[in-house]
C-alpha positions in Angstrom: 92.1 90.8 87.0 94.5 89.1 89.4 95.5 90.7 92.6 99.2 91.6 92.9 100.1 89.5 95.9 103.5 91.3 96.3 101.7 94.6 96.5 99.2 93.1 98.9 101.9 91.8 101.2 103.7 95.2 101.1 100.4 97.0 101.9 99.9 94.9 105.0 103.5 95.5 106.0 103.1 99.3 105.6 99.9 99.3 107.6 101.6 97.3 110.4 104.6 99.7 110.3 102.3 102.7 110.5 100.4 101.2 113.4 103.7 100.4 115.3 105.2 103.8 114.8 102.1 105.6 115.8 101.4 103.5 118.9 105.1 103.6 120.0 105.1 107.4 119.8 101.8 107.6 121.8 103.1 105.1 124.4 106.2 107.2 125.0 104.0 109.7 126.8 103.6 107.2 129.6 107.2 106.0 129.5 106.9 102.6 127.8 107.6 101.4 124.3 105.2 99.4 122.2 107.3 96.3 122.7 107.1 96.8 126.5 103.4 97.4 126.4 102.9 94.3 124.3 104.8 92.3 126.9 102.6 93.7 129.7 99.5 92.8 127.7 100.7 89.3 127.2 101.6 88.9 130.9 98.1 90.1 131.9 96.5 87.6 129.5 98.8 84.8 130.8 99.7 85.5 134.4 102.4 83.0 135.6 103.5 82.2 132.1 107.0 81.2 131.4 109.4 83.4 129.5 109.2 81.0 126.5 105.4 81.2 126.4 105.6 85.0 126.6 108.3 85.1 123.9 106.0 83.1 121.6 103.0 85.3 122.4 105.0 88.5 121.7 106.8 87.3 118.5 110.2 87.4 120.1 113.0 85.0 120.7 113.4 83.6 124.2 116.6 85.6 124.6 115.1 88.8 123.5 112.1 88.3 125.8 114.4 87.5 128.7 116.3 90.8 128.2 113.0 92.7 127.9 111.6 91.0 131.0 114.8 92.0 133.0 114.2 95.6 132.0 110.6 95.4 133.0 111.6 94.0 136.4 114.2 96.7 136.8 111.4 99.3 136.1 109.1 97.6 138.6 106.5 96.8 136.0 106.6 93.0 136.4 107.8 90.5 138.9 109.4 87.1 138.1 109.5 84.2 140.4 111.0 80.7 140.2 108.7 78.1 138.8 109.3 74.4 138.2 112.8 73.6 137.0 114.5 76.5 135.2 111.1 78.2 134.5 110.5 81.8 135.6 106.9 82.9 136.0 105.9 86.4 135.2 103.2 88.7 136.8 102.3 92.3 136.6 103.0 94.6 139.5 100.7 97.5 140.5 102.9 99.8 138.4 102.6 97.4 135.5 98.8 97.4 135.8 98.9 101.2 135.8 101.0 101.3 132.7 98.8 98.8 131.0 95.7 100.8 131.8 97.2 104.1 130.7 98.4 102.5 127.5 95.0 101.2 126.8 93.5 104.7 127.2 96.0 106.1 124.8 95.6 103.3 122.3 91.9 103.8 121.9 92.4 107.2 120.3 95.4 106.1 118.3 93.6 103.1 116.8 90.4 105.0 116.2 92.4 107.5 114.1 94.4 104.8 112.3 91.2 103.0 111.2 89.2 106.1 110.6 89.4 105.8 106.8 87.4 102.5 107.1 83.7 102.3 107.9 82.5 99.6 110.4 81.7 97.1 107.7 85.2 97.4 106.2 86.8 97.1 109.6 84.8 93.9 110.3 85.8 92.5 106.9 89.5 93.3 107.4 89.5 91.7 110.9 87.8 88.6 109.6 90.2 88.4 106.7 93.3 88.8 108.9 92.0 86.3 111.4 91.5 83.8 108.5 95.0 84.4 107.3 96.6 84.0 110.7 94.6 81.0 112.0 96.8 78.1 112.9 95.8 74.9 111.2 
């Protein structure tokens, strides 16, 4: 029997959509969206990164990330400083670190619930399979 690849692709998309909706709703409790929290996580992983590097890391266009970064600066969650040339470097502020920490605390319960139908072996196999699919060659 052959796997219905279209159904597989749609199942992945539905799981991703469920994850995004649930995480976004939980993160609203601390006043950030999933997109904002993802940007904070990327900036933490890559302090001093350019807007372009962060756009790539968060699956956004340079323009979309620039708009998002401006909003995060306005909220006091990140700081931008001039780098070489036209480059802006991004770092978390104390408020950004706090939002990131609070978001992580919320995400633990949300993700535990989302993946509850799978036992540990299934979670490990799913992670391994998704990493294999997304590895850059």
